[in-house]
C-alpha positions as protocol buffer text, in pm:
chain_id: "A"
residue {
  index: 1
  type: MET
  ca { x: 6 y: -3 z: -1 }
}
residue {
  index: 2
  type: ASP
  ca { x: 137 y: 340 z: -87 }
}
residue {
  index: 3
  type: GLY
  ca { x: 220 y: 582 z: 195 }
}
residue {
  index: 4
  type: PRO
  ca { x: 101 y: 940 z: 221 }
}
residue {
  index: 5
  type: VAL
  ca { x: 202 y: 1179 z: -40 }
}
residue {
  index: 6
  type: ARG
  ca { x: 463 y: 1408 z: 78 }
}
residue {
  index: 7
  type: ALA
  ca { x: 436 y: 1781 z: 22 }
}
residue {
  index: 8
  type: MET
  ca { x: 711 y: 1904 z: -175 }
}
residue {
  index: 9
  type: ARG
  ca { x: 1006 y: 2100 z: -17 }
}
residue {
  index: 10
  type: ASN
  ca { x: 987 y: 2442 z: -145 }
}
residue {
  index: 11
  type: THR
  ca { x: 982 y: 2690 z: 146 }
}
residue {
  index: 12
  type: ILE
  ca { x: 1288 y: 2930 z: 114 }
}
residue {
  index: 13
  type: ALA
  ca { x: 1441 y: 3166 z: 398 }
}
residue {
  index: 14
  type: VAL
  ca { x: 1578 y: 3457 z: 175 }
}
residue {
  index: 15
  type: MET
  ca { x: 1869 y: 3554 z: 431 }
}
residue {
  index: 16
  type: ASN
  ca { x: 2227 y: 3742 z: 406 }
}
residue {
  index: 17
  type: THR
  ca { x: 2336 y: 3901 z: 740 }
}
residue {
  index: 18
  type: LYS
  ca { x: 2475 y: 4168 z: 570 }
}
residue {
  index: 19
  type: GLY
  ca { x: 2196 y: 4450 z: 454 }
}
residue {
  index: 20
  type: GLY
  ca { x: 2182 y: 4648 z: 126 }
}
residue {
  index: 21
  type: VAL
  ca { x: 2233 y: 4329 z: -103 }
}
residue {
  index: 22
  type: GLY
  ca { x: 1901 y: 4400 z: -297 }
}
residue {
  index: 23
  type: LYS
  ca { x: 1762 y: 4104 z: -125 }
}
residue {
  index: 24
  type: SER
  ca { x: 1367 y: 4229 z: -100 }
}
residue {
  index: 25
  type: THR
  ca { x: 1388 y: 4354 z: -448 }
}
residue {
  index: 26
  type: LEU
  ca { x: 1511 y: 4035 z: -593 }
}
residue {
  index: 27
  type: VAL
  ca { x: 1264 y: 3837 z: -387 }
}
residue {
  index: 28
  type: LEU
  ca { x: 990 y: 4078 z: -543 }
}
residue {
  index: 29
  type: ALA
  ca { x: 1124 y: 4022 z: -900 }
}
residue {
  index: 30
  type: LEU
  ca { x: 1154 y: 3651 z: -862 }
}
residue {
  index: 31
  type: ALA
  ca { x: 830 y: 3595 z: -722 }
}
residue {
  index: 32
  type: GLU
  ca { x: 651 y: 3800 z: -1015 }
}
residue {
  index: 33
  type: THR
  ca { x: 862 y: 3634 z: -1269 }
}
residue {
  index: 34
  type: LEU
  ca { x: 755 y: 3261 z: -1127 }
}
residue {
  index: 35
  type: SER
  ca { x: 390 y: 3407 z: -1149 }
}
residue {
  index: 36
  type: ALA
  ca { x: 421 y: 3573 z: -1476 }
}
residue {
  index: 37
  type: GLN
  ca { x: 639 y: 3364 z: -1675 }
}
residue {
  index: 38
  type: PHE
  ca { x: 626 y: 3002 z: -1510 }
}
residue {
  index: 39
  type: ARG
  ca { x: 269 y: 2985 z: -1386 }
}
residue {
  index: 40
  type: LYS
  ca { x: 373 y: 2937 z: -1018 }
}
residue {
  index: 41
  type: ASN
  ca { x: 147 y: 3020 z: -701 }
}
residue {
  index: 42
  type: VAL
  ca { x: 410 y: 3215 z: -502 }
}
residue {
  index: 43
  type: LEU
  ca { x: 375 y: 3311 z: -153 }
}
residue {
  index: 44
  type: ILE
  ca { x: 582 y: 3595 z: 32 }
}
residue {
  index: 45
  type: ILE
  ca { x: 614 y: 3594 z: 408 }
}
residue {
  index: 46
  type: ASP
  ca { x: 755 y: 3933 z: 509 }
}
residue {
  index: 47
  type: SER
  ca { x: 951 y: 3861 z: 836 }
}
residue {
  index: 48
  type: ASP
  ca { x: 1146 y: 4198 z: 825 }
}
residue {
  index: 49
  type: SER
  ca { x: 999 y: 4459 z: 1064 }
}
residue {
  index: 50
  type: GLN
  ca { x: 1087 y: 4733 z: 795 }
}
residue {
  index: 51
  type: ALA
  ca { x: 812 y: 4580 z: 593 }
}
residue {
  index: 52
  type: SER
  ca { x: 1003 y: 4632 z: 295 }
}
residue {
  index: 53
  type: ILE
  ca { x: 834 y: 4416 z: 46 }
}
residue {
  index: 54
  type: SER
  ca { x: 495 y: 4473 z: 182 }
}
residue {
  index: 55
  type: THR
  ca { x: 546 y: 4836 z: 78 }
}
residue {
  index: 56
  type: MET
  ca { x: 653 y: 4709 z: -272 }
}
residue {
  index: 57
  type: LEU
  ca { x: 339 y: 4491 z: -306 }
}
residue {
  index: 58
  type: LEU
  ca { x: 77 y: 4721 z: -128 }
}
residue {
  index: 59
  type: THR
  ca { x: -19 y: 5074 z: -119 }
}
residue {
  index: 60
  type: ALA
  ca { x: 42 y: 5261 z: 231 }
}
residue {
  index: 61
  type: ALA
  ca { x: -328 y: 5270 z: 253 }
}
residue {
  index: 62
  type: ASN
  ca { x: -399 y: 4905 z: 229 }
}
residue {
  index: 63
  type: LEU
  ca { x: -64 y: 4800 z: 452 }
}
residue {
  index: 64
  type: HIS
  ca { x: -191 y: 5028 z: 714 }
}
residue {
  index: 65
  type: ARG
  ca { x: -521 y: 4863 z: 718 }
}
residue {
  index: 66
  type: LEU
  ca { x: -417 y: 4520 z: 732 }
}
residue {
  index: 67
  type: GLN
  ca { x: -183 y: 4623 z: 1025 }
}
residue {
  index: 68
  type: SER
  ca { x: -475 y: 4808 z: 1177 }
}
residue {
  index: 69
  type: GLU
  ca { x: -703 y: 4532 z: 1158 }
}
residue {
  index: 70
  type: GLY
  ca { x: -456 y: 4263 z: 1307 }
}
residue {
  index: 71
  type: LEU
  ca { x: -377 y: 4073 z: 955 }
}
residue {
  index: 72
  type: THR
  ca { x: 12 y: 4077 z: 954 }
}
residue {
  index: 73
  type: VAL
  ca { x: 272 y: 3818 z: 1024 }
}
residue {
  index: 74
  type: VAL
  ca { x: 292 y: 3967 z: 1373 }
}
residue {
  index: 75
  type: ASP
  ca { x: -76 y: 3926 z: 1463 }
}
residue {
  index: 76
  type: LEU
  ca { x: -43 y: 3559 z: 1324 }
}
residue {
  index: 77
  type: LEU
  ca { x: 245 y: 3493 z: 1558 }
}
residue {
  index: 78
  type: VAL
  ca { x: 106 y: 3658 z: 1857 }
}
residue {
  index: 79
  type: ALA
  ca { x: -169 y: 3485 z: 1850 }
}
residue {
  index: 80
  type: SER
  ca { x: 11 y: 3138 z: 1818 }
}
residue {
  index: 81
  type: VAL
  ca { x: 298 y: 3199 z: 2014 }
}
residue {
  index: 82
  type: LEU
  ca { x: 213 y: 3464 z: 2299 }
}
residue {
  index: 83
  type: ASN
  ca { x: -169 y: 3360 z: 2327 }
}
residue {
  index: 84
  type: LYS
  ca { x: -137 y: 2972 z: 2229 }
}
residue {
  index: 85
  type: GLN
  ca { x: -453 y: 3006 z: 2000 }
}
residue {
  index: 86
  type: GLU
  ca { x: -527 y: 2808 z: 1717 }
}
residue {
  index: 87
  type: VAL
  ca { x: -448 y: 3021 z: 1389 }
}
residue {
  index: 88
  type: GLU
  ca { x: -646 y: 3026 z: 1075 }
}
residue {
  index: 89
  type: TRP
  ca { x: -332 y: 3117 z: 845 }
}
residue {
  index: 90
  type: PRO
  ca { x: -512 y: 3195 z: 538 }
}
residue {
  index: 91
  type: ARG
  ca { x: -685 y: 3490 z: 679 }
}
residue {
  index: 92
  type: PHE
  ca { x: -339 y: 3648 z: 680 }
}
residue {
  index: 93
  type: VAL
  ca { x: -273 y: 3601 z: 317 }
}
residue {
  index: 94
  type: VAL
  ca { x: -357 y: 3878 z: 76 }
}
residue {
  index: 95
  type: GLY
  ca { x: -392 y: 3810 z: -293 }
}
residue {
  index: 96
  type: GLY
  ca { x: -365 y: 4025 z: -610 }
}
residue {
  index: 97
  type: VAL
  ca { x: -54 y: 4206 z: -465 }
}
residue {
  index: 98
  type: SER
  ca { x: 134 y: 4244 z: -779 }
}
residue {
  index: 99
  type: ASP
  ca { x: 118 y: 4520 z: -1021 }
}
residue {
  index: 100
  type: VAL
  ca { x: 214 y: 4327 z: -1294 }
}
residue {
  index: 101
  type: ASP
  ca { x: -74 y: 4224 z: -1531 }
}
residue {
  index: 102
  type: GLU
  ca { x: 40 y: 3868 z: -1578 }
}
residue {
  index: 103
  type: ALA
  ca { x: 149 y: 3806 z: -1223 }
}
residue {
  index: 104
  type: ARG
  ca { x: -206 y: 3722 z: -1078 }
}
residue {
  index: 105
  type: THR
  ca { x: -66 y: 3443 z: -867 }
}
residue {
  index: 106
  type: VAL
  ca { x: 154 y: 3664 z: -615 }
}
residue {
  index: 107
  type: TYR
  ca { x: 47 y: 3607 z: -238 }
}
residue {
  index: 108
  type: LEU
  ca { x: 184 y: 3801 z: 83 }
}
residue {
  index: 109
  type: ILE
  ca { x: 154 y: 3794 z: 423 }
}
residue {
  index: 110
  type: PRO
  ca { x: 244 y: 4136 z: 523 }
}
residue {
  index: 111
  type: SER
  ca { x: 451 y: 4260 z: 805 }
}
residue {
  index: 112
  type: ASP
  ca { x: 461 y: 4547 z: 1076 }
}
residue {
  index: 113
  type: MET
  ca { x: 719 y: 4732 z: 1265 }
}
residue {
  index: 114
  type: GLN
  ca { x: 581 y: 4552 z: 1598 }
}
residue {
  index: 115
  type: LEU
  ca { x: 752 y: 4275 z: 1477 }
}
residue {
  index: 116
  type: THR
  ca { x: 1073 y: 4375 z: 1686 }
}
residue {
  index: 117
  type: LEU
  ca { x: 852 y: 4389 z: 2018 }
}
residue {
  index: 118
  type: PHE
  ca { x: 707 y: 4059 z: 1953 }
}
residue {
  index: 119
  type: GLU
  ca { x: 1074 y: 3919 z: 1929 }
}
residue {
  index: 120
  type: ARG
  ca { x: 1148 y: 4083 z: 2266 }
}
residue {
  index: 121
  type: GLU
  ca { x: 845 y: 3910 z: 2427 }
}
residue {
  index: 122
  type: VAL
  ca { x: 950 y: 3565 z: 2314 }
}
residue {
  index: 123
  type: SER
  ca { x: 1314 y: 3640 z: 2423 }
}
residue {
  index: 124
  type: LYS
  ca { x: 1178 y: 3744 z: 2765 }
}
residue {
  index: 125
  type: GLU
  ca { x: 943 y: 3467 z: 2815 }
}
residue {
  index: 126
  type: SER
  ca { x: 1187 y: 3222 z: 2683 }
}
residue {
  index: 127
  type: LEU
  ca { x: 920 y: 3091 z: 2424 }
}
residue {
  index: 128
  type: HIS
  ca { x: 1182 y: 3004 z: 2147 }
}
residue {
  index: 129
  type: LEU
  ca { x: 1059 y: 2648 z: 2104 }
}
residue {
  index: 130
  type: ARG
  ca { x: 680 y: 2739 z: 2092 }
}
residue {
  index: 131
  type: LEU
  ca { x: 794 y: 2995 z: 1837 }
}
residue {
  index: 132
  type: ARG
  ca { x: 978 y: 2745 z: 1629 }
}
residue {
  index: 133
  type: SER
  ca { x: 681 y: 2493 z: 1668 }
}
residue {
  index: 134
  type: SER
  ca { x: 454 y: 2766 z: 1535 }
}
residue {
  index: 135
  type: ILE
  ca { x: 667 y: 2821 z: 1228 }
}
residue {
  index: 136
  type: HIS
  ca { x: 685 y: 2455 z: 1178 }
}
residue {
  index: 137
  type: SER
  ca { x: 314 y: 2446 z: 1172 }
}
residue {
  index: 138
  type: LEU
  ca { x: 267 y: 2728 z: 926 }
}
residue {
  index: 139
  type: LEU
  ca { x: 525 y: 2621 z: 692 }
}
residue {
  index: 140
  type: GLY
  ca { x: 366 y: 2263 z: 672 }
}
residue {
  index: 141
  type: ASN
  ca { x: 33 y: 2428 z: 588 }
}
residue {
  index: 142
  type: VAL
  ca { x: 162 y: 2664 z: 333 }
}
residue {
  index: 143
  type: ARG
  ca { x: 405 y: 2411 z: 170 }
}
residue {
  index: 144
  type: GLY
  ca { x: 124 y: 2185 z: 7 }
}
residue {
  index: 145
  type: VAL
  ca { x: -74 y: 2503 z: -117 }
}
residue {
  index: 146
  type: PHE
  ca { x: 190 y: 2712 z: -287 }
}
residue {
  index: 147
  type: ASP
  ca { x: 461 y: 2614 z: -548 }
}
residue {
  index: 148
  type: VAL
  ca { x: 718 y: 2828 z: -392 }
}
residue {
  index: 149
  type: VAL
  ca { x: 730 y: 3026 z: -45 }
}
residue {
  index: 150
  type: PHE
  ca { x: 972 y: 3294 z: 10 }
}
residue {
  index: 151
  type: ILE
  ca { x: 1044 y: 3428 z: 350 }
}
residue {
  index: 152
  type: ASP
  ca { x: 1188 y: 3740 z: 342 }
}
residue {
  index: 153
  type: CYS
  ca { x: 1421 y: 3787 z: 629 }
}
residue {
  index: 154
  type: PRO
  ca { x: 1590 y: 4081 z: 781 }
}
residue {
  index: 155
  type: PRO
  ca { x: 1961 y: 4110 z: 813 }
}
residue {
  index: 156
  type: GLY
  ca { x: 2116 y: 3992 z: 1121 }
}
residue {
  index: 157
  type: LEU
  ca { x: 2027 y: 3686 z: 1309 }
}
residue {
  index: 158
  type: SER
  ca { x: 1722 y: 3729 z: 1529 }
}
residue {
  index: 159
  type: VAL
  ca { x: 1541 y: 3470 z: 1724 }
}
residue {
  index: 160
  type: LEU
  ca { x: 1277 y: 3490 z: 1440 }
}
residue {
  index: 161
  type: THR
  ca { x: 1510 y: 3445 z: 1166 }
}
residue {
  index: 162
  type: GLU
  ca { x: 1695 y: 3163 z: 1334 }
}
residue {
  index: 163
  type: SER
  ca { x: 1352 y: 2994 z: 1346 }
}
residue {
  index: 164
  type: TRP
  ca { x: 1300 y: 3040 z: 995 }
}
residue {
  index: 165
  type: LEU
  ca { x: 1638 y: 2919 z: 893 }
}
residue {
  index: 166
  type: ARG
  ca { x: 1584 y: 2590 z: 1096 }
}
residue {
  index: 167
  type: GLU
  ca { x: 1238 y: 2511 z: 968 }
}
residue {
  index: 168
  type: ALA
  ca { x: 1246 y: 2626 z: 616 }
}
residue {
  index: 169
  type: ASP
  ca { x: 1356 y: 2360 z: 369 }
}
residue {
  index: 170
  type: PHE
  ca { x: 1612 y: 2583 z: 191 }
}
residue {
  index: 171
  type: HIS
  ca { x: 1807 y: 2899 z: 239 }
}
residue {
  index: 172
  type: PHE
  ca { x: 1886 y: 3131 z: -49 }
}
residue {
  index: 173
  type: SER
  ca { x: 2143 y: 3414 z: -30 }
}
residue {
  index: 174
  type: PRO
  ca { x: 2155 y: 3718 z: -233 }
}
residue {
  index: 175
  type: THR
  ca { x: 2489 y: 3908 z: -227 }
}
residue {
  index: 176
  type: LYS
  ca { x: 2644 y: 4187 z: -369 }
}
residue {
  index: 177
  type: PRO
  ca { x: 3012 y: 4127 z: -538 }
}
residue {
  index: 178
  type: ASP
  ca { x: 3193 y: 4303 z: -257 }
}
residue {
  index: 179
  type: TYR
  ca { x: 3410 y: 4234 z: 52 }
}
residue {
  index: 180
  type: ILE
  ca { x: 3121 y: 4310 z: 327 }
}
residue {
  index: 181
  type: SER
  ca { x: 2863 y: 4116 z: 152 }
}
residue {
  index: 182
  type: THR
  ca { x: 3073 y: 3806 z: 116 }
}
residue {
  index: 183
  type: CYS
  ca { x: 3158 y: 3828 z: 486 }
}
residue {
  index: 184
  type: GLY
  ca { x: 2789 y: 3835 z: 545 }
}
residue {
  index: 185
  type: LEU
  ca { x: 2788 y: 3466 z: 380 }
}
residue {
  index: 186
  type: GLU
  ca { x: 3063 y: 3387 z: 596 }
}
residue {
  index: 187
  type: VAL
  ca { x: 2882 y: 3468 z: 922 }
}
residue {
  index: 188
  type: LEU
  ca { x: 2543 y: 3258 z: 798 }
}
residue {
  index: 189
  type: ARG
  ca { x: 2783 y: 2964 z: 726 }
}
residue {
  index: 190
  type: ARG
  ca { x: 2947 y: 2974 z: 1059 }
}
residue {
  index: 191
  type: PHE
  ca { x: 2612 y: 3013 z: 1216 }
}
residue {
  index: 192
  type: LYS
  ca { x: 2484 y: 2721 z: 1057 }
}
residue {
  index: 193
  type: SER
  ca { x: 2776 y: 2500 z: 1173 }
}
residue {
  index: 194
  type: LEU
  ca { x: 2644 y: 2567 z: 1546 }
}
residue {
  index: 195
  type: ASN
  ca { x: 2430 y: 2345 z: 1699 }
}
residue {
  index: 196
  type: PRO
  ca { x: 2387 y: 2103 z: 1396 }
}
residue {
  index: 197
  type: GLU
  ca { x: 2144 y: 1889 z: 1612 }
}
residue {
  index: 198
  type: MET
  ca { x: 1902 y: 2142 z: 1590 }
}
residue {
  index: 199
  type: GLY
  ca { x: 1855 y: 2127 z: 1198 }
}
residue {
  index: 200
  type: PHE
  ca { x: 1902 y: 2373 z: 935 }
}
residue {
  index: 201
  type: ALA
  ca { x: 1781 y: 2461 z: 590 }
}
residue {
  index: 202
  type: GLU
  ca { x: 1964 y: 2335 z: 301 }
}
residue {
  index: 203
  type: ASN
  ca { x: 2170 y: 2584 z: 92 }
}
residue {
  index: 204
  type: LEU
  ca { x: 1984 y: 2638 z: -231 }
}
residue {
  index: 205
  type: GLY
  ca { x: 2266 y: 2856 z: -339 }
}
residue {
  index: 206
  type: VAL
  ca { x: 2406 y: 3192 z: -349 }
}
residue {
  index: 207
  type: CYS
  ca { x: 2276 y: 3455 z: -603 }
}
residue {
  index: 208
  type: ILE
  ca { x: 2526 y: 3726 z: -709 }
}
residue {
  index: 209
  type: ASN
  ca { x: 2316 y: 4057 z: -731 }
}
residue {
  index: 210
  type: MET
  ca { x: 2376 y: 4396 z: -838 }
}
residue {
  index: 211
  type: LYS
  ca { x: 2669 y: 4341 z: -1046 }
}
residue {
  index: 212
  type: GLU
  ca { x: 2840 y: 4624 z: -1250 }
}
residue {
  index: 213
  type: GLY
  ca { x: 2894 y: 4485 z: -1580 }
}
residue {
  index: 214
  type: HIS
  ca { x: 3220 y: 4711 z: -1624 }
}
residue {
  index: 215
  type: SER
  ca { x: 3361 y: 4671 z: -1286 }
}
residue {
  index: 216
  type: ALA
  ca { x: 3690 y: 4473 z: -1240 }
}
residue {
  index: 217
  type: VAL
  ca { x: 3631 y: 4462 z: -896 }
}
residue {
  index: 218
  type: ASP
  ca { x: 3285 y: 4313 z: -924 }
}
residue {
  index: 219
  type: ALA
  ca { x: 3446 y: 4063 z: -1161 }
}
residue {
  index: 220
  type: GLU
  ca { x: 3702 y: 3969 z: -925 }
}
residue {
  index: 221
  type: TYR
  ca { x: 3459 y: 3902 z: -630 }
}
residue {
  index: 222
  type: HIS
  ca { x: 3216 y: 3710 z: -881 }
}
residue {
  index: 223
  type: ARG
  ca { x: 3528 y: 3457 z: -929 }
}
residue {
  index: 224
  type: TRP
  ca { x: 3612 y: 3441 z: -563 }
}
residue {
  index: 225
  type: LEU
  ca { x: 3242 y: 3363 z: -488 }
}
residue {
  index: 226
  type: THR
  ca { x: 3217 y: 3097 z: -746 }
}
residue {
  index: 227
  type: SER
  ca { x: 3568 y: 2950 z: -640 }
}
residue {
  index: 228
  type: ASN
  ca { x: 3390 y: 2820 z: -357 }
}
residue {
  index: 229
  type: PRO
  ca { x: 3178 y: 2511 z: -424 }
}
residue {
  index: 230
  type: ASP
  ca { x: 3016 y: 2553 z: -76 }
}
residue {
  index: 231
  type: ASN
  ca { x: 2843 y: 2871 z: -194 }
}
residue {
  index: 232
  type: ARG
  ca { x: 2659 y: 2677 z: -487 }
}
residue {
  index: 233
  type: CYS
  ca { x: 2646 y: 3004 z: -684 }
}
residue {
  index: 234
  type: PHE
  ca { x: 2384 y: 3060 z: -959 }
}
residue {
  index: 235
  type: ALA
  ca { x: 2509 y: 3035 z: -1300 }
}
residue {
  index: 236
  type: HIS
  ca { x: 2363 y: 3357 z: -1396 }
}
residue {
  index: 237
  type: THR
  ca { x: 2391 y: 3717 z: -1211 }
}
residue {
  index: 238
  type: VAL
  ca { x: 2169 y: 3983 z: -1165 }
}
residue {
  index: 239
  type: PRO
  ca { x: 2301 y: 4319 z: -1308 }
}
residue {
  index: 240
  type: ARG
  ca { x: 2253 y: 4662 z: -1158 }
}
residue {
  index: 241
  type: THR
  ca { x: 2020 y: 4835 z: -1375 }
}
residue {
  index: 242
  type: GLY
  ca { x: 1793 y: 5122 z: -1330 }
}
residue {
  index: 243
  type: ALA
  ca { x: 1493 y: 4905 z: -1426 }
}
residue {
  index: 244
  type: LEU
  ca { x: 1547 y: 4684 z: -1116 }
}
residue {
  index: 245
  type: GLN
  ca { x: 1600 y: 4959 z: -911 }
}
residue {
  index: 246
  type: HIS
  ca { x: 1274 y: 5112 z: -983 }
}
residue {
  index: 247
  type: ALA
  ca { x: 1094 y: 4777 z: -948 }
}
residue {
  index: 248
  type: SER
  ca { x: 1051 y: 4832 z: -587 }
}
residue {
  index: 249
  type: HIS
  ca { x: 832 y: 5133 z: -638 }
}
residue {
  index: 250
  type: LEU
  ca { x: 483 y: 5016 z: -668 }
}
residue {
  index: 251
  type: ASN
  ca { x: 289 y: 5145 z: -947 }
}
residue {
  index: 252
  type: SER
  ca { x: -66 y: 5283 z: -911 }
}
residue {
  index: 253
  type: VAL
  ca { x: -156 y: 5157 z: -1267 }
}
residue {
  index: 254
  type: GLU
  ca { x: -86 y: 4775 z: -1362 }
}
residue {
  index: 255
  type: ARG
  ca { x: 181 y: 4721 z: -1610 }
}
residue {
  index: 256
  type: SER
  ca { x: 315 y: 4454 z: -1827 }
}
residue {
  index: 257
  type: TYR
  ca { x: 593 y: 4226 z: -1704 }
}
residue {
  index: 258
  type: VAL
  ca { x: 816 y: 4335 z: -1997 }
}
residue {
  index: 259
  type: ALA
  ca { x: 738 y: 4699 z: -1911 }
}
residue {
  index: 260
  type: LYS
  ca { x: 834 y: 4660 z: -1539 }
}
residue {
  index: 261
  type: TYR
  ca { x: 1161 y: 4408 z: -1620 }
}
residue {
  index: 262
  type: PRO
  ca { x: 1292 y: 4502 z: -1964 }
}
residue {
  index: 263
  type: GLY
  ca { x: 1579 y: 4403 z: -2181 }
}
residue {
  index: 264
  type: ASP
  ca { x: 1877 y: 4253 z: -1955 }
}
residue {
  index: 265
  type: SER
  ca { x: 1687 y: 4277 z: -1631 }
}
residue {
  index: 266
  type: GLY
  ca { x: 1390 y: 4053 z: -1724 }
}
residue {
  index: 267
  type: THR
  ca { x: 1662 y: 3817 z: -1921 }
}
residue {
  index: 268
  type: ALA
  ca { x: 1862 y: 3772 z: -1592 }
}
residue {
  index: 269
  type: ILE
  ca { x: 1566 y: 3758 z: -1362 }
}
residue {
  index: 270
  type: LYS
  ca { x: 1403 y: 3475 z: -1580 }
}
residue {
  index: 271
  type: ALA
  ca { x: 1727 y: 3288 z: -1592 }
}
residue {
  index: 272
  type: ILE
  ca { x: 1777 y: 3314 z: -1218 }
}
residue {
  index: 273
  type: ALA
  ca { x: 1422 y: 3198 z: -1161 }
}
residue {
  index: 274
  type: GLU
  ca { x: 1437 y: 2916 z: -1434 }
}
residue {
  index: 275
  type: GLU
  ca { x: 1773 y: 2783 z: -1229 }
}
residue {
  index: 276
  type: LEU
  ca { x: 1580 y: 2820 z: -874 }
}
residue {
  index: 277
  type: LEU
  ca { x: 1311 y: 2571 z: -1018 }
}
residue {
  index: 278
  type: GLY
  ca { x: 1546 y: 2357 z: -1141 }
}
residue {
  index: 279
  type: ARG
  ca { x: 1753 y: 2328 z: -823 }
}
residue {
  index: 280
  type: LEU
  ca { x: 1406 y: 2277 z: -617 }
}
residue {
  index: 281
  type: ALA
  ca { x: 1309 y: 1980 z: -863 }
}
residue {
  index: 282
  type: THR
  ca { x: 1662 y: 1816 z: -840 }
}
residue {
  index: 283
  type: ALA
  ca { x: 1625 y: 1848 z: -458 }
}
residue {
  index: 284
  type: ASN
  ca { x: 1278 y: 1702 z: -441 }
}
residue {
  index: 285
  type: ALA
  ca { x: 1368 y: 1417 z: -685 }
}
residue {
  index: 286
  type: PRO
  ca { x: 1316 y: 1080 z: -522 }
}
residue {
  index: 287
  type: SER
  ca { x: 1641 y: 874 z: -461 }
}
residue {
  index: 288
  type: PHE
  ca { x: 1593 y: 500 z: -480 }
}
residue {
  index: 289
  type: PRO
  ca { x: 1802 y: 272 z: -297 }
}
residue {
  index: 290
  type: PRO
  ca { x: 1996 y: -27 z: -488 }
}
residue {
  index: 291
  type: ALA
  ca { x: 1764 y: -317 z: -578 }
}
residue {
  index: 292
  type: SER
  ca { x: 1775 y: -597 z: -315 }
}
residue {
  index: 293
  type: GLY
  ca { x: 2021 y: -838 z: -411 }
}
residue {
  index: 294
  type: ALA
  ca { x: 2209 y: -635 z: -654 }
}
residue {
  index: 295
  type: ALA
  ca { x: 2561 y: -726 z: -727 }
}
residue {
  index: 296
  type: SER
  ca { x: 2814 y: -494 z: -562 }
}
residue {
  index: 297
  type: ALA
  ca { x: 3141 y: -369 z: -740 }
}
residue {
  index: 298
  type: SER
  ca { x: 3431 y: -562 z: -641 }
}
């Protein structure tokens, strides 16, 4: 008799301990590309108290309304962790958030600056295990509903970010090709080596972002990053372009995908998205043990 079907591993904590690497803008671009170009249902969980990606996908008025009505990731976690309540997680998911015509399947759980206060309460009351259990439950629920789930984590290693990194299936690290940003990757690598018995997300890879095409320094750091196989660098890089810098600004009028991501910007993001899907497929491919009685090599 066949056993239960296991949900595809598809939850991705997007993280670099160094800020300013274009992480949230890249998550936005990948989510809209996966929806518009690959017809995937994508959920973004905004776990940054700055609510950067929430402001890229929602008007200020809509975000303020959701925060006022208690429909953010903060409220979800307060209910489940601090108040020990059963949470109907779909109530916190907002659909139709992209300003790209073709990207109709991008969904968001928005954030709020109150997230820092929530984390303080978790630390004060020593509720780390309950927090991790809540996140485990949430990711278990969304894993089977969406094709790809991005958790947009803030820079630094807070108690909440650690929970995402230990409960998500994968971690994905955008980086600029410079010294400080690559140091951020090393901090994450060292953190991962601590307490291995607690589990940790699998490395989906490093994506070199905001690369200057004619910069010898950027090219040198690119070579340095790719020379380390532990980074699992993506084959394609994302250039620094005006289009991608402006992609973070929500447009009041919907536009086509090619209008938002023209030329080299769209080409690069589509290549990264395709490679990301390929890596997810490979990671989820079943591995079959040798047949019983098979001859072994002498």
